[in-house]
C-alpha positions in Angstrom: 92.3 23.6 175.4 95.3 25.7 176.7 97.0 26.3 173.7 93.3 27.9 172.4 92.7 30.1 175.2 96.6 31.3 174.5 95.8 31.8 171.1 92.6 33.5 171.9 94.5 35.6 174.3 97.4 36.5 171.5 95.0 38.1 168.9 92.9 39.8 171.4 96.4 41.7 172.1 97.4 41.3 168.5 93.8 43.3 167.7 93.7 45.2 170.3 97.4 46.8 169.9 96.7 46.8 166.3 93.4 49.3 167.1 95.2 51.4 169.8 98.6 51.8 167.9 97.6 51.7 163.8 94.1 52.4 163.4 94.4 56.0 165.1 97.1 57.1 162.3 95.1 55.8 159.5 91.8 57.3 161.1 93.2 60.9 161.7 94.8 61.0 158.7 91.1 60.1 156.8 89.6 62.5 159.3 91.8 65.7 159.2 91.6 65.5 155.4 88.0 65.3 155.2 87.2 68.3 157.5 90.1 70.0 155.7 88.3 69.5 152.2 84.5 70.2 153.9 86.2 73.6 155.4 88.0 74.8 151.8 84.9 73.9 149.8 83.2 76.6 152.2 85.6 78.6 151.4 85.0 78.4 147.9 81.5 79.1 148.2 82.4 81.9 150.3 84.7 83.2 147.8 82.1 82.8 145.0 79.1 84.5 147.1 81.5 87.4 148.1 81.3 88.9 144.1 84.4 90.2 144.2 84.8 92.7 141.0 88.6 91.3 140.5 87.9 87.5 141.2 88.3 87.0 137.3 91.6 88.4 137.3 93.1 86.3 140.5 91.0 83.2 138.6 93.4 84.4 135.6 96.3 84.2 137.7 95.6 81.4 139.8 95.1 79.1 136.8 99.0 80.0 135.2 98.5 83.1 133.7 101.4 84.6 132.9 102.4 88.5 133.7 106.2 89.8 134.1 108.4 89.0 137.2 112.2 90.1 137.2 112.9 86.6 138.8 114.6 84.5 135.7 113.7 80.8 135.5 111.4 78.0 134.7 107.9 79.7 135.2 109.3 83.0 136.9 106.3 84.7 135.4 103.8 82.7 136.7 102.5 83.5 140.1 100.7 81.3 141.2 100.4 77.8 140.2 96.8 75.8 140.3 98.8 72.9 140.4 100.1 72.7 143.7 96.3 72.9 145.3 96.0 69.3 143.2 99.4 68.1 144.5 98.3 69.5 148.5 95.1 67.7 147.7 96.4 64.4 146.5 99.2 64.0 149.2 97.5 65.1 152.3 94.3 63.0 150.6 94.6 60.3 148.7 98.8 59.3 149.1 98.9 59.8 152.8 95.0 57.9 153.8 95.9 54.8 151.9 99.4 54.9 152.7 98.6 54.7 155.8 95.7 52.1 156.0 97.9 50.0 153.7 100.7 49.6 156.2 98.1 49.0 158.6 96.5 46.1 157.1 100.0 44.3 156.7 100.6 45.2 160.4 97.4 43.1 161.3 97.7 40.4 158.6 101.5 39.6 159.8 100.1 39.9 163.3 97.0 37.0 162.7 99.3 35.3 160.7 101.8 34.5 163.4 98.8 34.2 166.2 97.1 31.0 163.9 100.6 29.7 162.4 103.2 30.7 164.7 106.6 30.6 163.9 107.8 27.8 161.4 110.2 26.0 163.3 112.5 23.6 162.4 111.5 20.0 163.3 115.6 19.5 165.0 119.0 21.1 163.9 122.0 18.6 162.5 124.8 20.8 163.4 126.3 20.7 160.2 125.9 24.0 158.0 126.2 25.3 154.8 127.9 28.7 153.6 124.7 30.4 152.2 125.9 34.8 152.1 130.3 36.4 151.6 130.9 39.1 154.4 130.5 41.0 150.9 126.9 40.2 150.6 126.3 40.6 154.5 127.6 43.9 154.2 125.3 46.1 151.2 122.4 44.2 152.9 123.0 45.7 156.5 123.9 49.1 155.1 121.0 48.9 153.0 118.7 48.3 156.0 120.0 50.4 158.0 119.7 53.4 155.2 116.5 52.5 154.8 114.8 52.3 158.1 116.3 55.7 158.1 115.0 56.9 155.5 111.7 55.4 155.9 111.0 56.8 159.9 112.2 60.3 158.8 110.1 60.1 155.0 107.0 58.8 157.8 107.5 61.2 160.3 107.6 63.8 157.6 104.5 62.4 156.0 102.5 61.6 159.0 104.2 63.8 161.7 101.1 66.8 161.0 98.1 64.4 161.5 100.2 62.1 164.6 103.0 63.6 166.4 101.4 67.4 166.2 98.9 66.6 168.5 100.3 64.2 170.5 103.6 66.7 171.2 102.4 70.3 170.5 103.9 72.3 167.3 106.9 73.2 169.1 108.1 69.6 169.4 107.1 68.6 166.4 109.2 71.7 164.5 112.2 70.3 166.0 112.0 66.4 165.1 111.0 68.0 161.4 114.0 70.4 161.4 115.6 66.8 161.7 113.9 64.2 160.5 114.8 66.7 156.7 118.6 66.7 157.2 119.1 63.0 158.5 116.4 61.9 155.4 118.6 63.6 152.9 121.8 63.3 154.5 120.7 59.2 154.4 119.6 59.2 150.7 122.8 58.7 149.1 124.1 55.6 151.3 120.7 54.2 149.9 121.5 54.7 146.2 124.9 53.2 146.9 123.6 50.1 148.7 120.3 49.7 146.6 122.8 49.9 143.3 125.4 47.1 144.6 122.0 45.0 145.8 121.0 45.2 142.6 123.5 44.1 140.7 125.3 41.5 143.1 122.3 39.6 143.7 120.5 39.7 140.0 121.8 36.1 139.5 119.7 33.9 142.3 116.6 35.8 141.2 115.6 35.1 137.8 112.1 32.9 137.7 111.9 29.0 137.3 109.1 26.6 135.9 108.5 25.0 140.4 108.5 28.9 141.2 104.7 28.6 139.9 104.4 26.1 142.9 105.4 28.5 145.6 102.6 30.8 144.4 99.5 28.1 144.2 100.5 27.1 147.7 101.6 30.9 149.2 105.0 29.3 150.2 103.2 27.3 152.4 102.8 29.3 155.4 99.2 28.4 155.7 99.4 25.3 155.8 103.0 23.8 155.9 103.3 22.4 153.6 107.0 22.0 151.6 107.6 23.8 148.5 110.6 23.5 146.1 112.5 26.7 146.1 116.4 27.2 144.3 118.3 29.7 146.6 115.7 32.3 146.2 112.5 31.4 146.7 109.2 33.1 144.2 108.4 35.2 147.8 111.8 36.2 147.5 112.2 37.2 143.9 108.9 39.1 143.6 110.5 41.0 146.7 114.0 41.6 144.7 112.4 42.9 142.0 109.6 44.6 143.6 112.6 46.4 145.3 114.8 47.1 142.1 111.5 48.5 140.3 110.3 50.6 143.2 113.9 51.4 144.4 114.9 52.7 141.5 112.0 55.1 141.1 111.8 56.3 144.5 115.4 56.9 143.9 114.8 59.1 140.8 111.8 61.3 142.5 113.6 61.8 145.4 116.7 62.8 142.8 114.4 65.7 141.7 113.3 66.5 145.2 116.9 67.0 145.8 118.3 69.1 143.5 115.8 72.1 143.2 118.7 74.7 142.1 118.6 72.6 138.6 115.7 74.7 138.0 112.7 72.0 137.1 109.0 73.1 136.7 106.4 73.0 139.7 104.4 70.4 138.0 107.7 67.9 137.2 108.4 68.6 141.3 104.9 67.7 142.3 104.7 65.1 140.4 107.9 63.3 141.8 106.8 64.0 145.1 103.2 61.6 144.4 105.8 59.0 143.2 107.9 59.5 146.1 105.7 59.1 148.4 103.9 56.2 146.5 106.9 53.8 145.9 107.9 54.6 149.8 104.7 52.9 150.9 105.0 49.7 148.7 108.7 49.3 149.8 107.8 49.8 153.7 105.1 47.6 152.9 106.9 44.9 151.4 109.9 45.4 153.7 107.8 44.6 156.6 106.1 41.1 155.4 110.6 40.8 154.6 111.4 41.7 158.1 108.8 39.2 159.9 109.2 36.7 157.8 113.7 36.5 158.4 113.4 37.0 162.1 109.7 35.8 163.9 108.0 34.3 160.6 111.0 31.5 160.1 113.7 29.8 162.9 116.8 30.0 161.3 116.6 32.5 158.9 118.1 35.6 160.5 121.4 33.3 161.2 121.9 33.5 157.3 122.2 37.3 157.6 124.4 37.0 160.4 127.1 35.0 160.8 126.5 33.9 156.5 125.7 30.4 156.9 122.6 28.3 158.2 121.5 24.5 159.7 121.8 22.1 156.7 118.0 21.7 157.6 117.2 24.7 157.1 118.4 24.9 153.7 116.5 21.1 153.0 113.2 22.5 154.2 113.0 26.1 152.9 115.2 25.5 149.5 115.8 21.6 148.8 116.7 22.6 145.0 119.9 24.6 146.3 120.4 22.0 149.3 120.5 19.3 146.3 122.6 21.1 143.9 125.1 21.9 147.3 125.5 18.3 148.2 125.8 17.3 144.8 128.4 19.2 144.5 130.1 18.3 147.7 129.5 14.8 146.2 127.3 13.9 148.9 123.9 12.2 148.5 121.3 14.4 149.6 119.6 12.5 152.2 118.0 13.7 155.4 118.7 12.5 158.6 116.2 10.2 160.5 113.0 11.8 161.7 114.1 14.7 159.3 111.6 13.4 155.8 110.6 16.9 153.5 107.0 17.6 154.4 105.1 17.3 151.7 
């Protein structure tokens, strides 16, 4: 009874916190954009009603009719590029709104998982450890983590700051935050690129799918039932995370390079498309990283130890990565026998 009361209290706390903290962000983006869209529609109607004799002329200019300009370079003779309005509507509309709801949904799902399933604890520790990550592996992991967090926080501030921060702190304070966020975002990018490439190359050997990974997918890693599922050095979920990081990471890097190098005379449409790809891939990475960070800390006892000290308890290896554990025991010439009372969950 006490356990059930505690669970209900946690549920109320998480749901309340989610509603107070995350839902307003998504709602404010949605409502602000709806208001902006209605205002733009009203303005368009007003312009049409004014019967401006030069309306057709400016319509041609807006849709890319070329004129003359002393400025050289791509699209120098185009006064107004109509794609800019489309880009703004997509960036401040679907990209921001869907992205906000996706991140809020992930936070809510993880909160509910923690309430109803709790931390996956080890039934006991053997006191014997297995080497899992080398010093180099841990270096590139934490380098990627720090640079990614800097990019994620500053990027989210630039994307949602207008809807979230500015109403809270005012235009001047938000302007100061944005003025700092932009250079931090730019200068953290090369470090992220370097650590991402090192990670992709160094860890590819651990992330090829095998036949027993299908069982992991069927049982969702055992997180809902606490059943044992077979896994090698990396389980199927970690492999999905690796390949998503590799593909989406390369997309976010490529699109970011276009945005960082406007002096290479990219067309405006290229920059606009790059911006949308950058936002979409970055939000996808943030959602996946929230799941990864939860499972590596609160979700699983003993997992974070692997990336801090490089070693894990044998019981952790047997419980979460049994195929790899058996291989290690075989390489040592030791039979993979669990201690008394430590039978694998099945």
